[in-house]
FIKOLZA-1660 file (N, C-alpha, C; in steps of 0.1 Angstrom, whole numbers, plus 5000, padded with zeros to 4 digits):
% residues 251
   i   px   py   pz ch aa at
   1 5924 8647 5179  A  X  N
   1 5920 8642 5192  A  X CA
   1 5932 8640 5201  A  X  C
   2 5930 8644 5214  A  X  N
   2 5940 8642 5224  A  X CA
   2 5938 8629 5232  A  X  C
   3 5948 8621 5232  A  X  N
   3 5947 8608 5240  A  X CA
   3 5956 8609 5252  A  X  C
   4 5951 8606 5264  A  X  N
   4 5958 8607 5276  A  X CA
   4 5957 8594 5284  A  X  C
   5 5969 8589 5288  A  X  N
   5 5970 8578 5297  A  X CA
   5 5975 8583 5311  A  X  C
   6 5966 8586 5320  A  X  N
   6 5971 8592 5333  A  X CA
   6 5980 8583 5341  A  X  C
   7 5989 8588 5348  A  X  N
   7 5998 8580 5356  A  X CA
   7 5991 8574 5369  A  X  C
   8 5980 8579 5372  A  X  N
   8 5972 8575 5384  A  X CA
   8 5958 8571 5379  A  X  C
   9 5952 8562 5386  A  X  N
   9 5938 8559 5384  A  X CA
   9 5929 8571 5387  A  X  C
  10 5920 8575 5378  A  X  N
  10 5912 8586 5380  A  X CA
  10 5898 8585 5374  A  X  C
  11 5888 8591 5380  A  X  N
  11 5875 8591 5375  A  X CA
  11 5871 8604 5369  A  X  C
  12 5881 8613 5369  A  X  N
  12 5878 8627 5363  A  X CA
  12 5890 8632 5356  A  X  C
  13 5888 8638 5345  A  X  N
  13 5899 8644 5337  A  X CA
  13 5894 8658 5332  A  X  C
  14 5902 8668 5335  A  X  N
  14 5899 8681 5330  A  X CA
  14 5909 8686 5320  A  X  C
  15 5903 8690 5308  A  X  N
  15 5911 8695 5297  A  X CA
  15 5907 8709 5294  A  X  C
  16 5917 8718 5291  A  X  N
  16 5913 8731 5288  A  X CA
  16 5922 8736 5276  A  X  C
  17 5916 8742 5266  A  X  N
  17 5923 8747 5254  A  X CA
  17 5915 8759 5249  A  X  C
  18 5922 8768 5243  A  X  N
  18 5915 8780 5237  A  X CA
  18 5906 8787 5247  A  X  C
  19 5911 8788 5259  A  X  N
  19 5903 8794 5270  A  X CA
  19 5889 8789 5273  A  X  C
  20 5888 8776 5270  A  X  N
  20 5875 8769 5273  A  X CA
  20 5878 8755 5278  A  X  C
  21 5868 8750 5285  A  X  N
  21 5868 8736 5290  A  X CA
  21 5865 8727 5278  A  X  C
  22 5872 8716 5277  A  X  N
  22 5870 8706 5267  A  X CA
  22 5866 8693 5274  A  X  C
  23 5854 8688 5269  A  X  N
  23 5849 8675 5275  A  X CA
  23 5858 8664 5272  A  X  C
  24 5861 8655 5282  A  X  N
  24 5869 8643 5280  A  X CA
  24 5860 8631 5284  A  X  C
  25 5864 8620 5278  A  X  N
  25 5857 8607 5281  A  X CA
  25 5867 8596 5282  A  X  C
  26 5863 8586 5290  A  X  N
  26 5872 8574 5292  A  X CA
  26 5870 8563 5282  A  X  C
  27 5880 8558 5277  A  X  N
  27 5880 8547 5267  A  X CA
  27 5890 8537 5271  A  X  C
  28 5885 8527 5279  A  X  N
  28 5894 8517 5285  A  X CA
  28 5902 8524 5296  A  X  C
  29 5916 8523 5294  A  X  N
  29 5925 8529 5304  A  X CA
  29 5929 8543 5299  A  X  C
  30 5924 8547 5287  A  X  N
  30 5928 8560 5281  A  X CA
  30 5917 8570 5282  A  X  C
  31 5920 8582 5285  A  X  N
  31 5911 8593 5284  A  X CA
  31 5913 8600 5271  A  X  C
  32 5902 8605 5264  A  X  N
  32 5903 8611 5251  A  X CA
  32 5895 8624 5252  A  X  C
  33 5899 8634 5244  A  X  N
  33 5892 8647 5243  A  X CA
  33 5893 8651 5228  A  X  C
  34 5882 8656 5223  A  X  N
  34 5882 8661 5209  A  X CA
  34 5884 8676 5211  A  X  C
  35 5896 8681 5207  A  X  N
  35 5899 8695 5208  A  X CA
  35 5897 8701 5194  A  X  C
  36 5885 8708 5192  A  X  N
  36 5882 8714 5180  A  X CA
  36 5889 8727 5178  A  X  C
  37 5894 8729 5165  A  X  N
  37 5901 8742 5162  A  X CA
  37 5892 8749 5152  A  X  C
  38 5886 8760 5157  A  X  N
  38 5876 8768 5149  A  X CA
  38 5883 8774 5137  A  X  C
  39 5875 8777 5127  A  X  N
  39 5879 8784 5114  A  X CA
  39 5886 8797 5117  A  X  C
  40 5882 8804 5127  A  X  N
  40 5887 8817 5129  A  X CA
  40 5899 8818 5139  A  X  C
  41 5904 8806 5143  A  X  N
  41 5915 8806 5152  A  X CA
  41 5928 8811 5145  A  X  C
  42 5935 8821 5151  A  X  N
  42 5947 8827 5145  A  X CA
  42 5958 8817 5146  A  X  C
  43 5966 8814 5135  A  X  N
  43 5977 8805 5136  A  X CA
  43 5987 8809 5147  A  X  C
  44 5992 8799 5153  A  X  N
  44 6002 8801 5164  A  X CA
  44 6002 8789 5173  A  X  C
  45 6009 8790 5184  A  X  N
  45 6010 8779 5194  A  X CA
  45 6001 8781 5206  A  X  C
  46 5993 8771 5209  A  X  N
  46 5983 8772 5220  A  X CA
  46 5986 8762 5230  A  X  C
  47 5984 8765 5243  A  X  N
  47 5987 8756 5254  A  X CA
  47 5974 8748 5257  A  X  C
  48 5975 8735 5258  A  X  N
  48 5965 8726 5263  A  X CA
  48 5969 8721 5276  A  X  C
  49 5960 8723 5286  A  X  N
  49 5963 8718 5300  A  X CA
  49 5954 8707 5303  A  X  C
  50 5960 8697 5310  A  X  N
  50 5953 8685 5314  A  X CA
  50 5955 8683 5329  A  X  C
  51 5945 8679 5336  A  X  N
  51 5945 8677 5351  A  X CA
  51 5937 8665 5354  A  X  C
  52 5942 8655 5361  A  X  N
  52 5935 8644 5365  A  X CA
  52 5935 8643 5380  A  X  C
  53 5924 8639 5386  A  X  N
  53 5924 8638 5401  A  X CA
  53 5921 8624 5405  A  X  C
  54 5929 8618 5414  A  X  N
  54 5927 8605 5420  A  X CA
  54 5922 8607 5434  A  X  C
  55 5922 8596 5441  A  X  N
  55 5917 8597 5455  A  X CA
  55 5926 8606 5464  A  X  C
  56 5939 8606 5461  A  X  N
  56 5948 8613 5470  A  X CA
  56 5958 8622 5462  A  X  C
  57 5959 8620 5449  A  X  N
  57 5969 8627 5441  A  X CA
  57 5963 8634 5429  A  X  C
  58 5968 8645 5425  A  X  N
  58 5964 8652 5413  A  X CA
  58 5976 8653 5404  A  X  C
  59 5974 8648 5391  A  X  N
  59 5985 8649 5381  A  X CA
  59 5981 8659 5371  A  X  C
  60 5991 8667 5367  A  X  N
  60 5989 8678 5358  A  X CA
  60 5999 8677 5346  A  X  C
  61 5995 8682 5335  A  X  N
  61 6004 8682 5323  A  X CA
  61 6000 8692 5313  A  X  C
  62 6009 8696 5304  A  X  N
  62 6005 8705 5294  A  X CA
  62 6010 8700 5280  A  X  C
  63 6004 8705 5270  A  X  N
  63 6007 8701 5256  A  X CA
  63 6007 8714 5248  A  X  C
  64 6016 8715 5239  A  X  N
  64 6016 8727 5229  A  X CA
  64 6009 8722 5216  A  X  C
  65 5999 8729 5212  A  X  N
  65 5992 8727 5200  A  X CA
  65 5995 8738 5190  A  X  C
  66 6002 8734 5179  A  X  N
  66 6006 8744 5169  A  X CA
  66 5996 8744 5157  A  X  C
  67 5991 8756 5155  A  X  N
  67 5981 8758 5144  A  X CA
  67 5988 8765 5133  A  X  C
  68 5989 8759 5121  A  X  N
  68 5996 8764 5110  A  X CA
  68 5986 8771 5100  A  X  C
  69 5991 8781 5093  A  X  N
  69 5982 8788 5083  A  X CA
  69 5977 8778 5073  A  X  C
  70 5965 8781 5068  A  X  N
  70 5959 8773 5057  A  X CA
  70 5951 8782 5048  A  X  C
  71 5953 8780 5035  A  X  N
  71 5946 8788 5025  A  X CA
  71 5934 8781 5020  A  X  C
  72 5922 8788 5021  A  X  N
  72 5910 8782 5016  A  X CA
  72 5906 8788 5003  A  X  C
  73 5900 8780 4994  A  X  N
  73 5896 8785 4981  A  X CA
  73 5883 8794 4982  A  X  C
  74 5880 8801 4972  A  X  N
  74 5868 8809 4971  A  X CA
  74 5859 8804 4961  A  X  C
  75 5846 8804 4964  A  X  N
  75 5835 8800 4955  A  X CA
  75 5826 8811 4953  A  X  C
  76 5820 8813 4941  A  X  N
  76 5811 8823 4938  A  X CA
  76 5798 8816 4934  A  X  C
  77 5787 8820 4940  A  X  N
  77 5774 8814 4938  A  X CA
  77 5763 8825 4935  A  X  C
  78 5753 8821 4927  A  X  N
  78 5742 8830 4925  A  X CA
  78 5730 8823 4931  A  X  C
  79 5723 8830 4941  A  X  N
  79 5712 8824 4948  A  X CA
  79 5701 8834 4948  A  X  C
  80 5689 8830 4953  A  X  N
  80 5678 8839 4954  A  X CA
  80 5682 8851 4963  A  X  C
  81 5681 8864 4958  A  X  N
  81 5685 8876 4965  A  X CA
  81 5680 8876 4979  A  X  C
  82 5668 8870 4982  A  X  N
  82 5663 8871 4995  A  X CA
  82 5671 8863 5005  A  X  C
  83 5679 8854 5001  A  X  N
  83 5688 8847 5010  A  X CA
  83 5701 8854 5013  A  X  C
  84 5705 8863 5004  A  X  N
  84 5717 8871 5006  A  X CA
  84 5714 8883 5015  A  X  C
  85 5703 8890 5011  A  X  N
  85 5698 8902 5019  A  X CA
  85 5683 8899 5022  A  X  C
  86 5681 8892 5033  A  X  N
  86 5667 8888 5036  A  X CA
  86 5658 8900 5038  A  X  C
  87 5645 8899 5034  A  X  N
  87 5636 8911 5036  A  X CA
  87 5634 8913 5051  A  X  C
  88 5631 8925 5054  A  X  N
  88 5629 8929 5068  A  X CA
  88 5618 8921 5075  A  X  C
  89 5609 8916 5068  A  X  N
  89 5598 8908 5074  A  X CA
  89 5603 8895 5079  A  X  C
  90 5614 8890 5074  A  X  N
  90 5619 8877 5078  A  X CA
  90 5629 8878 5090  A  X  C
  91 5633 8891 5094  A  X  N
  91 5643 8892 5104  A  X CA
  91 5639 8887 5117  A  X  C
  92 5627 8888 5122  A  X  N
  92 5623 8882 5135  A  X CA
  92 5625 8867 5135  A  X  C
  93 5621 8860 5123  A  X  N
  93 5623 8846 5122  A  X CA
  93 5638 8842 5123  A  X  C
  94 5646 8849 5116  A  X  N
  94 5660 8847 5116  A  X CA
  94 5666 8848 5130  A  X  C
  95 5662 8858 5137  A  X  N
  95 5667 8860 5150  A  X CA
  95 5663 8849 5160  A  X  C
  96 5650 8845 5158  A  X  N
  96 5645 8834 5167  A  X CA
  96 5653 8821 5164  A  X  C
  97 5656 8818 5151  A  X  N
  97 5663 8806 5148  A  X CA
  97 5678 8807 5152  A  X  C
  98 5684 8819 5152  A  X  N
  98 5697 8821 5157  A  X CA
  98 5698 8818 5172  A  X  C
  99 5688 8823 5179  A  X  N
  99 5687 8821 5193  A  X CA
  99 5685 8806 5196  A  X  C
 100 5677 8799 5188  A  X  N
 100 5675 8785 5190  A  X CA
 100 5688 8777 5189  A  X  C
 101 5696 8780 5178  A  X  N
 101 5708 8773 5176  A  X CA
 101 5718 8776 5187  A  X  C
 102 5719 8789 5191  A  X  N
 102 5728 8792 5202  A  X CA
 102 5725 8785 5215  A  X  C
 103 5712 8783 5218  A  X  N
 103 5708 8776 5230  A  X CA
 103 5711 8761 5228  A  X  C
 104 5710 8756 5216  A  X  N
 104 5713 8742 5213  A  X CA
 104 5727 8739 5216  A  X  C
 105 5736 8747 5211  A  X  N
 105 5751 8744 5213  A  X CA
 105 5754 8744 5228  A  X  C
 106 5746 8751 5237  A  X  N
 106 5749 8751 5251  A  X CA
 106 5742 8740 5259  A  X  C
 107 5735 8732 5252  A  X  N
 107 5727 8722 5260  A  X CA
 107 5730 8707 5256  A  X  C
 108 5743 8705 5253  A  X  N
 108 5747 8691 5249  A  X CA
 108 5746 8682 5261  A  X  C
 109 5743 8669 5258  A  X  N
 109 5743 8659 5268  A  X CA
 109 5756 8658 5275  A  X  C
 110 5757 8657 5289  A  X  N
 110 5770 8657 5296  A  X CA
 110 5778 8645 5294  A  X  C
 111 5772 8634 5288  A  X  N
 111 5779 8622 5286  A  X CA
 111 5780 8619 5271  A  X  C
 112 5789 8610 5268  A  X  N
 112 5791 8606 5254  A  X CA
 112 5780 8597 5250  A  X  C
 113 5773 8600 5239  A  X  N
 113 5761 8592 5234  A  X CA
 113 5765 8583 5223  A  X  C
 114 5778 8584 5218  A  X  N
 114 5782 8575 5207  A  X CA
 114 5793 8565 5213  A  X  C
 115 5793 8553 5207  A  X  N
 115 5803 8543 5211  A  X CA
 115 5811 8537 5199  A  X  C
 116 5805 8539 5187  A  X  N
 116 5811 8533 5175  A  X CA
 116 5818 8544 5167  A  X  C
 117 5824 8540 5156  A  X  N
 117 5830 8550 5146  A  X CA
 117 5819 8558 5139  A  X  C
 118 5823 8570 5136  A  X  N
 118 5814 8579 5128  A  X CA
 118 5814 8574 5113  A  X  C
 119 5803 8576 5106  A  X  N
 119 5801 8572 5092  A  X CA
 119 5797 8584 5084  A  X  C
 120 5798 8583 5071  A  X  N
 120 5793 8593 5062  A  X CA
 120 5778 8592 5062  A  X  C
 121 5771 8604 5062  A  X  N
 121 5757 8603 5061  A  X CA
 121 5751 8600 5048  A  X  C
 122 5759 8601 5037  A  X  N
 122 5755 8597 5024  A  X CA
 122 5767 8591 5017  A  X  C
 123 5765 8583 5007  A  X  N
 123 5776 8575 5001  A  X CA
 123 5785 8584 4992  A  X  C
 124 5780 8595 4987  A  X  N
 124 5787 8603 4977  A  X CA
 124 5799 8610 4984  A  X  C
 125 5809 8615 4976  A  X  N
 125 5820 8622 4981  A  X CA
 125 5817 8636 4982  A  X  C
 126 5824 8643 4991  A  X  N
 126 5822 8658 4993  A  X CA
 126 5827 8665 4981  A  X  C
 127 5819 8675 4976  A  X  N
 127 5823 8683 4964  A  X CA
 127 5825 8698 4968  A  X  C
 128 5823 8701 4980  A  X  N
 128 5826 8715 4985  A  X CA
 128 5833 8715 4998  A  X  C
 129 5844 8721 4998  A  X  N
 129 5853 8719 5010  A  X CA
 129 5850 8728 5022  A  X  C
 130 5853 8723 5033  A  X  N
 130 5852 8730 5046  A  X CA
 130 5861 8743 5045  A  X  C
 131 5856 8754 5050  A  X  N
 131 5864 8766 5050  A  X CA
 131 5864 8774 5037  A  X  C
 132 5857 8770 5027  A  X  N
 132 5857 8777 5015  A  X CA
 132 5851 8791 5017  A  X  C
 133 5857 8801 5011  A  X  N
 133 5852 8815 5013  A  X CA
 133 5841 8817 5002  A  X  C
 134 5829 8820 5007  A  X  N
 134 5817 8821 4998  A  X CA
 134 5814 8836 4994  A  X  C
 135 5811 8838 4981  A  X  N
 135 5806 8850 4976  A  X CA
 135 5793 8848 4970  A  X  C
 136 5782 8853 4976  A  X  N
 136 5768 8851 4971  A  X CA
 136 5764 8864 4963  A  X  C
 137 5761 8862 4951  A  X  N
 137 5756 8873 4942  A  X CA
 137 5766 8885 4943  A  X  C
 138 5779 8882 4944  A  X  N
 138 5789 8892 4944  A  X CA
 138 5792 8898 4958  A  X  C
 139 5785 8893 4968  A  X  N
 139 5787 8898 4982  A  X CA
 139 5794 8887 4991  A  X  C
 140 5806 8891 4997  A  X  N
 140 5813 8881 5005  A  X CA
 140 5804 8877 5017  A  X  C
 141 5805 8865 5021  A  X  N
 141 5797 8860 5032  A  X CA
 141 5806 8851 5041  A  X  C
 142 5801 8845 5052  A  X  N
 142 5809 8837 5061  A  X CA
 142 5815 8825 5053  A  X  C
 143 5826 8820 5059  A  X  N
 143 5833 8809 5053  A  X CA
 143 5823 8797 5055  A  X  C
 144 5826 8787 5046  A  X  N
 144 5817 8775 5046  A  X CA
 144 5821 8766 5058  A  X  C
 145 5811 8765 5067  A  X  N
 145 5814 8758 5079  A  X CA
 145 5811 8743 5079  A  X  C
 146 5811 8737 5068  A  X  N
 146 5808 8722 5067  A  X CA
 146 5813 8717 5054  A  X  C
 147 5808 8705 5050  A  X  N
 147 5811 8699 5037  A  X CA
 147 5798 8696 5030  A  X  C
 148 5798 8698 5017  A  X  N
 148 5787 8696 5009  A  X CA
 148 5789 8683 5001  A  X  C
 149 5778 8675 5000  A  X  N
 149 5779 8662 4992  A  X CA
 149 5768 8663 4981  A  X  C
 150 5773 8662 4969  A  X  N
 150 5764 8664 4957  A  X CA
 150 5756 8651 4955  A  X  C
 151 5747 8649 4964  A  X  N
 151 5738 8637 4963  A  X CA
 151 5725 8640 4956  A  X  C
 152 5720 8630 4948  A  X  N
 152 5708 8632 4941  A  X CA
 152 5696 8634 4951  A  X  C
 153 5686 8642 4947  A  X  N
 153 5674 8645 4955  A  X CA
 153 5668 8631 4959  A  X  C
 154 5664 8630 4971  A  X  N
 154 5658 8618 4976  A  X CA
 154 5667 8608 4982  A  X  C
 155 5680 8610 4981  A  X  N
 155 5690 8601 4987  A  X CA
 155 5688 8600 5002  A  X  C
 156 5687 8588 5008  A  X  N
 156 5685 8587 5022  A  X CA
 156 5697 8593 5029  A  X  C
 157 5695 8600 5040  A  X  N
 157 5705 8606 5049  A  X CA
 157 5706 8598 5062  A  X  C
 158 5718 8593 5065  A  X  N
 158 5719 8585 5077  A  X CA
 158 5726 8593 5088  A  X  C
 159 5722 8590 5101  A  X  N
 159 5728 8596 5112  A  X CA
 159 5743 8592 5113  A  X  C
 160 5752 8602 5113  A  X  N
 160 5766 8598 5113  A  X CA
 160 5770 8590 5126  A  X  C
 161 5762 8591 5136  A  X  N
 161 5764 8583 5148  A  X CA
 161 5752 8585 5157  A  X  C
 162 5753 8578 5169  A  X  N
 162 5742 8578 5178  A  X CA
 162 5741 8592 5185  A  X  C
 163 5729 8595 5189  A  X  N
 163 5727 8608 5196  A  X CA
 163 5712 8611 5197  A  X  C
 164 5710 8624 5202  A  X  N
 164 5696 8628 5204  A  X CA
 164 5693 8639 5194  A  X  C
 165 5681 8639 5188  A  X  N
 165 5677 8649 5179  A  X CA
 165 5674 8662 5186  A  X  C
 166 5683 8672 5184  A  X  N
 166 5681 8685 5191  A  X CA
 166 5672 8694 5183  A  X  C
 167 5673 8694 5170  A  X  N
 167 5666 8702 5161  A  X CA
 167 5661 8694 5149  A  X  C
 168 5648 8695 5146  A  X  N
 168 5643 8689 5134  A  X CA
 168 5632 8697 5129  A  X  C
 169 5635 8707 5121  A  X  N
 169 5625 8717 5116  A  X CA
 169 5631 8725 5104  A  X  C
 170 5622 8733 5098  A  X  N
 170 5627 8742 5087  A  X CA
 170 5633 8754 5093  A  X  C
 171 5645 8758 5088  A  X  N
 171 5651 8770 5092  A  X CA
 171 5653 8779 5079  A  X  C
 172 5654 8792 5081  A  X  N
 172 5654 8801 5070  A  X CA
 172 5665 8799 5060  A  X  C
 173 5677 8798 5065  A  X  N
 173 5689 8797 5057  A  X CA
 173 5692 8783 5053  A  X  C
 174 5691 8773 5062  A  X  N
 174 5695 8759 5059  A  X CA
 174 5684 8750 5055  A  X  C
 175 5672 8756 5054  A  X  N
 175 5660 8748 5050  A  X CA
 175 5657 8737 5060  A  X  C
 176 5651 8726 5056  A  X  N
 176 5647 8715 5065  A  X CA
 176 5660 8710 5071  A  X  C
 177 5661 8711 5084  A  X  N
 177 5674 8708 5091  A  X CA
 177 5673 8699 5102  A  X  C
 178 5683 8690 5104  A  X  N
 178 5683 8681 5115  A  X CA
 178 5697 8683 5122  A  X  C
 179 5696 8685 5135  A  X  N
 179 5708 8687 5144  A  X CA
 179 5708 8675 5154  A  X  C
 180 5719 8668 5154  A  X  N
 180 5720 8656 5163  A  X CA
 180 5731 8660 5173  A  X  C
 181 5727 8658 5186  A  X  N
 181 5736 8660 5197  A  X CA
 181 5742 8647 5200  A  X  C
 182 5755 8645 5198  A  X  N
 182 5762 8633 5201  A  X CA
 182 5767 8632 5215  A  X  C
 183 5765 8643 5223  A  X  N
 183 5770 8644 5236  A  X CA
 183 5784 8650 5237  A  X  C
 184 5787 8655 5249  A  X  N
 184 5800 8661 5252  A  X CA
 184 5803 8673 5243  A  X  C
 185 5793 8680 5238  A  X  N
 185 5795 8692 5230  A  X CA
 185 5797 8689 5215  A  X  C
 186 5795 8676 5211  A  X  N
 186 5797 8673 5197  A  X CA
 186 5784 8672 5190  A  X  C
 187 5783 8680 5179  A  X  N
 187 5770 8680 5171  A  X CA
 187 5772 8678 5157  A  X  C
 188 5762 8672 5150  A  X  N
 188 5761 8671 5136  A  X CA
 188 5749 8678 5131  A  X  C
 189 5751 8687 5121  A  X  N
 189 5740 8694 5114  A  X CA
 189 5739 8689 5100  A  X  C
 190 5727 8685 5096  A  X  N
 190 5724 8680 5083  A  X CA
 190 5713 8689 5077  A  X  C
 191 5717 8696 5066  A  X  N
 191 5708 8707 5061  A  X CA
 191 5704 8705 5047  A  X  C
 192 5693 8712 5043  A  X  N
 192 5687 8713 5030  A  X CA
 192 5679 8701 5026  A  X  C
 193 5674 8694 5037  A  X  N
 193 5666 8681 5034  A  X CA
 193 5653 8684 5027  A  X  C
 194 5649 8674 5019  A  X  N
 194 5636 8675 5013  A  X CA
 194 5625 8669 5022  A  X  C
 195 5629 8661 5031  A  X  N
 195 5620 8655 5041  A  X CA
 195 5628 8651 5054  A  X  C
 196 5621 8653 5065  A  X  N
 196 5627 8650 5078  A  X CA
 196 5619 8638 5084  A  X  C
 197 5627 8628 5088  A  X  N
 197 5621 8615 5092  A  X CA
 197 5622 8613 5107  A  X  C
 198 5626 8623 5115  A  X  N
 198 5628 8621 5129  A  X CA
 198 5622 8633 5136  A  X  C
 199 5620 8632 5149  A  X  N
 199 5614 8643 5157  A  X CA
 199 5624 8647 5168  A  X  C
 200 5622 8660 5172  A  X  N
 200 5631 8665 5183  A  X CA
 200 5629 8658 5196  A  X  C
 201 5640 8655 5202  A  X  N
 201 5640 8647 5214  A  X CA
 201 5642 8632 5212  A  X  C
 202 5640 8627 5200  A  X  N
 202 5642 8613 5196  A  X CA
 202 5657 8609 5197  A  X  C
 203 5659 8597 5202  A  X  N
 203 5672 8591 5202  A  X CA
 203 5674 8583 5189  A  X  C
 204 5686 8585 5182  A  X  N
 204 5688 8578 5170  A  X CA
 204 5701 8569 5171  A  X  C
 205 5702 8559 5163  A  X  N
 205 5713 8550 5162  A  X CA
 205 5722 8553 5150  A  X  C
 206 5734 8548 5150  A  X  N
 206 5743 8551 5139  A  X CA
 206 5737 8545 5126  A  X  C
 207 5737 8553 5116  A  X  N
 207 5731 8548 5103  A  X CA
 207 5716 8549 5101  A  X  C
 208 5709 8553 5112  A  X  N
 208 5695 8554 5111  A  X CA
 208 5691 8565 5101  A  X  C
 209 5681 8563 5093  A  X  N
 209 5677 8573 5083  A  X CA
 209 5670 8585 5091  A  X  C
 210 5675 8597 5088  A  X  N
 210 5669 8609 5095  A  X CA
 210 5662 8618 5085  A  X  C
 211 5663 8615 5072  A  X  N
 211 5656 8623 5062  A  X CA
 211 5661 8620 5048  A  X  C
 212 5658 8629 5038  A  X  N
 212 5661 8627 5024  A  X CA
 212 5668 8640 5019  A  X  C
 213 5678 8638 5010  A  X  N
 213 5685 8649 5004  A  X CA
 213 5675 8658 4996  A  X  C
 214 5676 8671 4997  A  X  N
 214 5667 8680 4990  A  X CA
 214 5675 8693 4986  A  X  C
 215 5667 8703 4984  A  X  N
 215 5672 8716 4979  A  X CA
 215 5665 8728 4986  A  X  C
 216 5663 8726 4999  A  X  N
 216 5655 8737 5007  A  X CA
 216 5665 8746 5013  A  X  C
 217 5661 8759 5015  A  X  N
 217 5670 8769 5021  A  X CA
 217 5678 8776 5010  A  X  C
 218 5690 8781 5014  A  X  N
 218 5699 8788 5005  A  X CA
 218 5708 8778 4997  A  X  C
 219 5703 8774 4986  A  X  N
 219 5710 8764 4978  A  X CA
 219 5709 8767 4963  A  X  C
 220 5717 8761 4955  A  X  N
 220 5716 8762 4941  A  X CA
 220 5712 8749 4934  A  X  C
 221 5710 8739 4942  A  X  N
 221 5706 8726 4937  A  X CA
 221 5706 8715 4948  A  X  C
 222 5701 8703 4946  A  X  N
 222 5700 8693 4956  A  X CA
 222 5714 8689 4961  A  X  C
 223 5716 8688 4974  A  X  N
 223 5728 8683 4980  A  X CA
 223 5726 8682 4995  A  X  C
 224 5736 8676 5002  A  X  N
 224 5736 8675 5016  A  X CA
 224 5747 8684 5022  A  X  C
 225 5744 8692 5031  A  X  N
 225 5754 8700 5039  A  X CA
 225 5755 8694 5052  A  X  C
 226 5767 8689 5055  A  X  N
 226 5770 8683 5068  A  X CA
 226 5780 8691 5076  A  X  C
 227 5776 8697 5087  A  X  N
 227 5785 8705 5095  A  X CA
 227 5786 8698 5109  A  X  C
 228 5798 8700 5115  A  X  N
 228 5801 8694 5128  A  X CA
 228 5806 8705 5137  A  X  C
 229 5802 8705 5150  A  X  N
 229 5807 8714 5160  A  X CA
 229 5813 8705 5171  A  X  C
 230 5825 8709 5176  A  X  N
 230 5831 8703 5188  A  X CA
 230 5833 8714 5198  A  X  C
 231 5825 8714 5208  A  X  N
 231 5825 8725 5218  A  X CA
 231 5820 8738 5210  A  X  C
 232 5827 8748 5211  A  X  N
 232 5824 8761 5204  A  X CA
 232 5830 8761 5190  A  X  C
 233 5837 8751 5186  A  X  N
 233 5845 8751 5173  A  X CA
 233 5838 8745 5162  A  X  C
 234 5838 8752 5150  A  X  N
 234 5833 8746 5138  A  X CA
 234 5845 8738 5132  A  X  C
 235 5842 8725 5130  A  X  N
 235 5853 8716 5125  A  X CA
 235 5849 8709 5112  A  X  C
 236 5859 8704 5105  A  X  N
 236 5856 8698 5092  A  X CA
 236 5851 8684 5095  A  X  C
 237 5839 8680 5090  A  X  N
 237 5833 8667 5092  A  X CA
 237 5843 8656 5087  A  X  C
 238 5850 8659 5076  A  X  N
 238 5859 8648 5071  A  X CA
 238 5871 8646 5080  A  X  C
 239 5875 8656 5088  A  X  N
 239 5885 8654 5098  A  X CA
 239 5880 8645 5109  A  X  C
 240 5867 8647 5113  A  X  N
 240 5861 8639 5123  A  X CA
 240 5861 8624 5119  A  X  C
 241 5858 8622 5106  A  X  N
 241 5858 8608 5100  A  X CA
 241 5873 8603 5101  A  X  C
 242 5882 8611 5098  A  X  N
 242 5896 8607 5099  A  X CA
 242 5901 8603 5113  A  X  C
 243 5895 8610 5123  A  X  N
 243 5900 8607 5137  A  X CA
 243 5892 8596 5143  A  X  C
 244 5879 8596 5142  A  X  N
 244 5871 8586 5149  A  X CA
 244 5860 8580 5139  A  X  C
 245 5864 8580 5126  A  X  N
 245 5855 8575 5116  A  X CA
 245 5857 8561 5112  A  X  C
 246 5848 8555 5105  A  X  N
 246 5849 8542 5099  A  X CA
 246 5860 8541 5088  A  X  C
 247 5869 8533 5089  A  X  N
 247 5880 8532 5079  A  X CA
 247 5875 8526 5066  A  X  C
 248 5881 8529 5055  A  X  N
 248 5877 8523 5042  A  X CA
 248 5877 8508 5043  A  X  C
 249 5866 8502 5037  A  X  N
 249 5865 8488 5037  A  X CA
 249 5859 8482 5050  A  X  C
 250 5858 8490 5060  A  X  N
 250 5852 8485 5073  A  X CA
 250 5837 8482 5071  A  X  C
 251 5832 8473 5078  A  X  N
 251 5818 8470 5078  A  X CA
 251 5811 8475 5090  A  X  C
% end
């Protein structure tokens, strides 16, 4: 997270990184922006530009963001062959759902919908790491874009923070899925649910139950998959907790 204390009073802050605009929000006298680093970003040094505008003056600044190489582990899983190579009859559905999600990522609320710290959606620890390279039935697939929690079937799933339910339906790959728009391009996806307890368009509060852990979609057993997007970047949910999450022992 980038924290900025502008030298002049301003009601607007513009942040740009990775050739895209990054939404910023005001927190007291400080402006903050969540600069997501996607899995596919090539290691190197990237320029972050900041510009604030007051009534008569504009202040500008730059920051260098250094991305270092990271090695991700590989996991091999055996799943229903239909989820590795879907039958042709399912392709129209998969394309519709892909378009739905693409539109969702572009329709985030323009303002911040959360005000408190983020929390774990389930009490269990993550047992599958973000960025893991997956091989399904011997075939390499996309890197793991979230964290998996080995929670028993039926475990209540809580909203990691306040937001609007953007998606609450069954999807081919992720099964019964809930996507929460937290505003400013920040989204939580909760996948493989056995039951969905919210509706699209509904506003939820931090910790509100949104469903139950299940084993729907492309899975080998009951668990919760939690994925987070910040702008166009897929980011580690555990890193979100580290930056703006509830600290251990906090109530």
